[in-house]
C-alpha positions in Angstrom: 52.5 -22.5 9.3 49.5 -23.3 7.1 49.5 -19.9 5.2 53.0 -18.8 4.7 52.6 -22.3 2.9 50.2 -21.2 0.6 51.5 -18.1 -0.2 54.8 -20.1 -1.1 52.8 -22.5 -3.1 51.0 -19.6 -5.2 54.6 -17.4 -6.0 55.7 -20.8 -7.2 52.9 -21.3 -9.3 53.1 -18.2 -11.1 56.4 -18.7 -11.9 56.0 -21.7 -14.2 56.3 -22.4 -17.1 52.5 -22.4 -18.3 51.6 -19.4 -16.4 51.3 -16.3 -18.0 53.9 -14.0 -16.3 56.0 -16.4 -17.1 55.3 -16.1 -20.9 55.4 -12.2 -20.8 58.8 -12.2 -18.8 60.2 -14.9 -21.6 59.5 -12.2 -24.9 59.6 -8.9 -23.0 63.3 -9.5 -21.6 64.9 -9.9 -24.9 63.3 -7.3 -26.5 64.6 -4.6 -23.9 68.2 -6.3 -24.6 67.5 -5.4 -28.1 66.3 -2.4 -27.7 69.6 -1.3 -25.3 71.9 -2.7 -27.9 70.5 -0.9 -31.5 70.5 2.3 -29.2 73.9 2.4 -28.2 75.2 1.1 -31.7 73.3 3.7 -34.1 74.7 7.7 -34.2 72.7 10.0 -33.2 70.8 11.8 -35.7 69.8 8.7 -38.3 66.6 8.5 -39.9 65.5 6.6 -43.3 65.4 10.3 -44.6 69.4 10.3 -44.7 69.0 7.3 -47.3 68.9 8.2 -51.1 66.1 7.7 -52.7 65.8 6.0 -56.6 66.4 9.4 -57.7 69.4 10.1 -56.5 71.8 7.4 -57.2 74.3 7.6 -60.0 77.5 6.3 -60.5 79.6 7.1 -63.8 78.2 8.7 -66.8 76.7 7.0 -70.2 77.8 8.1 -73.5 75.5 8.7 -76.3 75.4 11.1 -79.2 72.0 9.8 -81.5 72.0 11.7 -84.5 69.0 13.2 -86.7 65.8 12.3 -85.3 63.7 14.9 -87.3 61.4 13.5 -89.0 61.4 15.5 -92.5 57.7 16.6 -93.6 57.9 15.6 -97.5 60.8 13.7 -99.6 61.0 15.8 -102.1 63.7 18.4 -102.4 62.7 21.8 -101.3 59.7 20.4 -99.2 62.0 19.6 -95.8 60.5 20.7 -92.5 62.0 20.5 -89.4 59.0 21.3 -87.6 57.4 18.0 -88.3 57.2 16.4 -84.9 55.9 13.2 -85.5 58.4 10.8 -84.9 60.9 13.2 -83.8 63.9 14.1 -81.2 61.3 16.4 -80.0 58.7 14.2 -79.0 60.9 11.3 -78.2 62.3 13.8 -75.6 59.4 15.0 -74.2 58.8 11.7 -72.8 62.3 11.3 -71.5 62.6 14.1 -70.5 60.2 14.3 -68.0 62.2 11.7 -65.5 65.4 14.0 -65.9 63.9 16.9 -65.2 62.0 15.7 -61.8 65.9 14.7 -61.1 66.9 18.2 -61.8 64.0 20.0 -59.8 65.5 18.1 -57.0 67.9 20.0 -56.4 69.7 22.8 -58.6 73.3 22.5 -57.0 75.3 18.8 -56.6 73.5 16.5 -54.3 75.2 14.5 -52.2 73.8 11.0 -50.7 75.5 9.0 -47.5 75.1 5.0 -47.2 76.7 3.5 -44.2 79.6 1.9 -46.6 80.1 4.3 -49.4 79.6 7.7 -50.7 78.3 8.6 -53.7 78.3 12.0 -55.2 75.7 13.1 -57.6 77.1 16.0 -60.2 74.8 17.3 -63.1 77.7 18.5 -65.9 77.2 21.1 -68.1 76.0 18.8 -70.6 73.4 17.5 -69.1 72.2 21.2 -67.6 72.4 21.8 -71.2 70.5 19.0 -72.7 67.8 19.7 -70.3 67.6 23.5 -71.4 67.5 22.2 -74.9 64.6 19.7 -74.0 63.0 22.6 -72.3 63.2 24.7 -76.1 62.0 21.4 -78.0 59.1 21.6 -76.2 58.1 25.4 -76.7 58.7 24.7 -80.3 56.4 21.8 -80.2 53.9 24.0 -78.0 54.6 26.8 -80.6 54.2 24.6 -84.0 49.9 23.7 -82.9 49.4 27.8 -83.6 48.2 27.4 -87.3 48.0 30.9 -87.4 50.1 32.9 -90.3 51.1 35.4 -87.8 53.3 34.9 -84.8 51.7 35.4 -81.5 55.0 36.4 -80.0 55.8 40.1 -79.4 59.2 41.5 -81.5 59.9 45.0 -81.3 61.5 44.0 -84.9 59.9 41.6 -86.8 56.8 39.6 -86.6 57.1 36.3 -88.8 53.7 36.5 -91.4 52.2 34.9 -94.0 52.6 32.0 -96.4 56.0 32.5 -97.0 56.9 30.4 -93.7 55.9 26.6 -93.2 54.9 27.6 -89.5 55.4 31.3 -88.5 54.9 30.7 -84.9 57.2 27.8 -84.4 59.7 29.9 -86.5 59.7 32.8 -84.0 59.6 31.2 -81.1 62.9 29.2 -82.0 64.5 32.1 -83.0 63.8 33.9 -79.8 65.2 31.0 -78.1 68.3 30.8 -80.3 69.3 34.3 -79.1 68.5 33.5 -76.2 70.0 30.5 -75.7 73.4 29.8 -78.6 76.7 29.5 -77.9 79.2 29.0 -80.7 83.0 28.4 -80.1 85.6 28.9 -82.7 88.3 27.1 -82.4 91.8 28.7 -82.1 94.1 26.6 -83.9 95.2 27.3 -87.8 96.6 30.0 -89.3 94.9 32.5 -92.2 94.6 32.3 -94.9 93.6 29.0 -95.0 91.9 29.7 -91.7 90.3 32.4 -89.8 89.7 33.9 -92.9 87.6 33.6 -96.7 86.7 35.4 -99.9 84.2 38.2 -99.0 83.5 39.5 -102.6 83.1 37.1 -105.9 80.7 34.1 -106.2 82.5 32.2 -102.7 81.5 35.9 -100.4 79.3 34.5 -98.3 81.9 31.7 -96.9 83.9 34.7 -95.9 81.5 36.9 -94.5 80.5 34.3 -92.6 83.7 33.1 -91.6 84.9 36.8 -90.6 82.2 37.7 -88.6 81.7 34.4 -86.7 85.5 34.7 -85.6 85.6 38.3 -85.5 82.3 39.8 -84.2 80.4 39.2 -81.1 76.8 37.2 -82.2 76.7 33.8 -80.7 80.4 33.1 -79.7 81.9 31.8 -76.5 85.4 32.5 -75.4 84.5 29.1 -73.4 84.1 25.9 -75.0 82.5 24.1 -71.9 79.5 26.6 -72.4 79.3 26.0 -76.6 76.7 24.5 -77.8 78.3 23.8 -81.2 82.0 24.0 -82.0 83.0 25.4 -85.6 85.6 24.5 -87.7 87.1 27.9 -89.2 88.7 26.6 -92.2 87.7 27.7 -95.7 87.5 25.5 -99.0 88.0 28.3 -101.3 91.0 29.7 -100.0 92.7 25.6 -99.5 92.1 25.6 -102.9 93.8 28.5 -103.8 96.7 27.8 -101.8 96.8 23.9 -102.1 95.4 22.8 -105.0 97.4 22.4 -108.3 95.9 24.0 -111.5 95.6 20.6 -114.0 95.9 18.2 -110.8 92.2 17.2 -111.4 92.7 15.7 -107.2 92.1 17.4 -104.3 94.6 15.2 -101.7 96.3 17.9 -100.8 93.2 19.6 -99.6 91.3 16.6 -97.7 94.6 15.7 -96.0 94.8 19.6 -94.8 91.3 18.7 -93.0 92.3 15.9 -91.8 95.3 17.0 -90.2 93.0 19.9 -88.6 90.6 17.6 -86.6 93.6 15.6 -85.7 94.9 18.7 -83.7 91.6 19.7 -82.4 90.2 16.2 -81.7 94.1 15.3 -79.4 93.7 18.8 -78.0 90.4 19.1 -77.1 87.7 16.3 -75.6 84.8 18.0 -77.4 85.6 16.0 -80.8 85.8 12.4 -79.6 82.8 13.3 -76.7 80.5 13.7 -80.1 82.2 12.2 -82.9 81.9 15.4 -84.3 78.1 15.7 -84.1 78.1 18.7 -82.5 80.6 20.1 -85.0 80.0 22.0 -87.9 81.8 23.0 -91.2 80.7 25.7 -93.5 81.8 26.4 -97.8 80.3 27.4 -100.4 82.6 26.1 -103.2 81.9 23.1 -105.3 84.4 20.7 -103.8 83.0 21.3 -99.8 81.0 17.8 -99.7 84.6 16.3 -101.5 86.6 17.6 -98.9 84.3 16.8 -95.8 84.7 13.2 -97.3 87.8 12.9 -96.5 86.9 12.5 -92.5 84.0 10.1 -92.5 82.8 11.2 -89.1 82.9 15.4 -90.6 80.9 13.8 -93.5 78.2 11.8 -92.0 77.6 12.7 -87.9 78.9 16.7 -88.3 76.6 20.0 -89.5 77.8 20.8 -92.9 76.7 24.2 -94.0 77.0 23.9 -97.8 76.0 26.3 -101.0 76.2 22.5 -103.2 73.2 21.2 -100.7 73.1 18.4 -103.6 70.8 15.0 -102.1 72.6 13.2 -104.4 76.1 13.7 -103.4 75.4 12.7 -99.8 73.7 16.1 -98.3 71.2 15.4 -95.9 68.8 17.4 -94.7 68.2 16.8 -91.6 72.0 17.3 -90.2 73.5 19.5 -92.5 71.3 22.7 -93.6 71.9 24.6 -97.3 73.7 27.9 -97.6 72.9 30.8 -99.9 74.9 31.2 -102.7 75.5 35.2 -103.7 78.0 36.8 -106.0 79.2 40.3 -104.3 81.2 41.5 -107.7 82.0 44.4 -105.1 82.1 43.0 -101.8 78.5 44.5 -101.4 74.8 44.3 -101.6 74.1 47.7 -102.7 72.6 48.7 -105.9 71.1 44.6 -106.2 68.4 45.5 -104.0 64.9 46.9 -105.6 63.2 46.2 -108.8 60.4 47.5 -111.0 56.7 47.5 -110.6 54.8 44.4 -111.8 53.3 46.4 -113.8 56.6 47.8 -115.6 57.9 44.2 -116.3 58.2 43.5 -119.9 60.1 40.5 -119.8 58.1 37.2 -119.3 61.2 35.2 -118.3 65.0 35.9 -118.3 68.2 33.9 -118.2 72.0 35.0 -119.0 74.9 32.1 -118.6 77.8 30.4 -120.4 77.4 26.9 -121.0 77.8 25.1 -117.3 76.4 21.5 -117.1 74.0 19.5 -118.6 70.8 21.6 -117.2 72.0 24.3 -119.1 72.5 22.9 -122.2 68.8 22.0 -122.2 68.0 25.2 -121.4 70.2 27.0 -124.5 69.4 24.6 -126.8 65.5 25.0 -126.1 65.1 28.8 -125.9 68.3 30.5 -126.8 67.7 33.1 -129.3 63.8 31.9 -129.4 61.8 33.5 -128.0 60.8 37.5 -126.6 58.9 36.4 -123.5 61.5 34.0 -122.6 64.8 35.7 -123.1 67.5 33.1 -122.7 71.1 34.4 -123.3 74.5 32.4 -123.2 76.3 36.1 -123.3 74.5 39.5 -123.3 74.7 41.7 -126.4 76.6 44.9 -125.5 75.3 47.5 -123.5 72.7 45.3 -122.2 72.8 45.4 -118.1 72.7 42.1 -117.0 71.0 43.6 -113.3 68.8 45.8 -115.2 67.2 42.8 -117.1 66.8 41.1 -113.7 64.9 44.5 -112.8 62.3 44.1 -115.2 61.4 40.8 -116.0 59.0 38.8 -114.0 60.4 35.2 -113.6 63.9 35.0 -113.2 65.8 31.5 -114.6 67.9 29.7 -112.4 68.9 26.2 -113.6 72.1 24.6 -112.0 74.8 24.6 -113.6 77.7 21.4 -112.9 76.4 21.4 -109.4 73.4 22.6 -107.8 73.9 26.0 -106.6 73.4 29.1 -108.3 73.7 32.6 -106.7 71.0 33.6 -109.4 68.5 32.2 -107.2 69.6 35.4 -104.7 69.8 37.7 -107.1 66.2 37.0 -108.2 65.1 37.4 -104.8 67.0 41.0 -104.7 65.7 41.9 -108.0 62.0 41.1 -106.8 61.6 38.8 -109.8 60.0 35.5 -108.9 62.6 32.6 -109.0 62.1 29.5 -111.1 64.3 26.9 -109.6 65.3 24.4 -112.3 67.8 22.0 -111.1 67.4 18.0 -109.6 68.2 17.2 -105.7 68.8 20.6 -104.8 67.7 21.8 -101.5 66.8 25.5 -101.1 68.4 27.4 -98.5 66.4 27.3 -95.1 63.5 24.9 -96.6 62.8 23.8 -93.1 61.3 27.6 -92.0 60.7 28.8 -95.5 58.0 27.7 -97.6 60.0 28.0 -101.5 56.5 26.8 -103.3 55.1 30.3 -101.8 57.5 32.5 -103.2 59.3 30.7 -106.3 58.2 28.3 -109.4 59.6 24.7 -109.4 60.0 23.4 -112.6 61.3 20.0 -113.6 64.8 19.6 -115.7 62.1 17.2 -118.3 59.7 20.3 -118.5 62.2 22.8 -120.0 60.5 22.6 -123.1 57.1 23.6 -120.9 58.6 26.9 -119.6 56.7 29.5 -121.4 53.7 27.3 -120.7 53.8 26.8 -117.4 54.6 30.3 -116.7 51.8 31.4 -118.8 48.9 29.5 -117.1 50.1 31.4 -113.8 47.6 34.2 -113.1 48.0 37.7 -112.8 46.6 37.6 -109.2 48.8 35.2 -108.5 52.1 36.4 -109.6 51.5 39.4 -107.7 51.0 37.9 -104.4 54.0 35.6 -105.5 56.0 38.9 -106.0 54.7 40.3 -102.9 56.1 37.3 -101.3 59.7 37.9 -102.8 59.9 41.3 -101.1 58.8 40.1 -98.2 61.0 36.9 -98.0 63.9 39.3 -99.3 65.1 40.4 -95.5 66.4 37.1 -94.8 68.6 36.4 -97.2 70.1 40.3 -97.1 74.4 40.8 -96.3 74.1 44.2 -94.4 77.1 45.8 -94.3 78.6 46.6 -90.4 77.2 44.4 -87.8 74.6 42.1 -89.0 70.7 42.5 -88.5 68.4 40.2 -87.0 66.1 37.5 -89.5 69.4 38.9 -92.2 71.3 36.3 -94.0 73.7 35.5 -91.3 71.2 35.1 -88.6 69.3 33.0 -90.7 71.7 30.7 -91.9 73.1 30.6 -87.8 69.4 29.8 -87.0 69.8 26.3 -89.5 72.7 25.6 -87.5 70.7 26.1 -84.3 67.8 23.4 -85.7 70.6 21.3 -86.4 71.3 21.1 -83.0 68.6 20.6 -81.7 68.0 17.3 -83.9 71.0 15.7 -81.8 70.8 14.9 -78.1 74.7 14.3 -76.4 75.7 13.0 -72.8 79.0 13.3 -71.6 81.0 10.5 -70.4 
């Protein structure tokens, strides 16, 4: 009977609390039970990859519209450049856009992330996709700006920017080509002619009417879908409002201001776009002296919106980083025909020429100093009979362009048309297209205090230097031409659009 007892004793000892077999049984059995429960409760196909990553989560939208962050190259009027990229939105956004690009590259379409307790839908709105594309544009322009060649390296069948008339020919060309590919403008349909969707195409205010007509009735850059637009045009004409709403002798423009207030209220109540950005991606255009004053009736229009103005006076609130200077051109017949061209430099006997009535203190100083005083500097308040204004421009080497009561003067473009080197005499004036054009290369800028020294200053310019400047005037002429029929690339219309495009690059809009 001993052997069975021994076996029994051995079994009992192996199951005792201190034995290794007992310890294995105590640890392993609960693990097996837990595994069975987990396999029963967790759905088939579940894996960690089903959980959203940090880059996929997004609930709701933020709202922001930081304004004009481009750094200006210099502080003096006429030396503004939007292609100086230090401390600019281009530089800042490139650092921020890497994360946005990483998110967009995860999936082009909407992404769906599923949590055990809720479903979160990630949608990239049109605004987000648009801003991502603009971030890429800023990057490409920034890269192009590093090329300091005088000639653009980009291919173009029509025209390749080159020479010192440009601040950076390569950056301008890159920006222009990107604009042609991407820029979309929505024109609000509200409003009736003649104060809306209309404007004069003749006279000193002709550029205002021609631009409104071309953008309203042409096919260039306009989109009928407001959701794909990058900017929104407020199609009112200050010139026509003055004609129909201003009471002569009243010395107040409240009726005109109220009309603009009412219009902005209408479009902001009917559409979401104005309120989304507080007007930062909207623009108005005016060649009338009252354009800046009219815009002041709507604070967001004055402070946030892109104002395209002939009266580009920094002392009256013109902000070159968000507002654009617009050329004033006196088209007496509605066409530039007969105004373009002039005599060769060797056949221009007059050193400097000006003719114009008394209009503001600068002209008063000019007339007092030079009227009927010198045959080299011929200054007239009124031309003698039989003398042609256009012919005088075309046989003068330098054409004096003093400001009147306001800074804008059609004489600047008249001089360029006549291939006469313009002499800008003004305070606080930002010349048109100063973002890309180097005005010092093809014009002379004289301070008001130096009016008595006009002859001395112009005589100090050597013949060789004058010939270079005169050739550059002929080259830059294409950017100021008003073409009959559809606009041509790089002409006045397209350069104005490009100025608006640059200011749109200066802001970043985010959806609600």
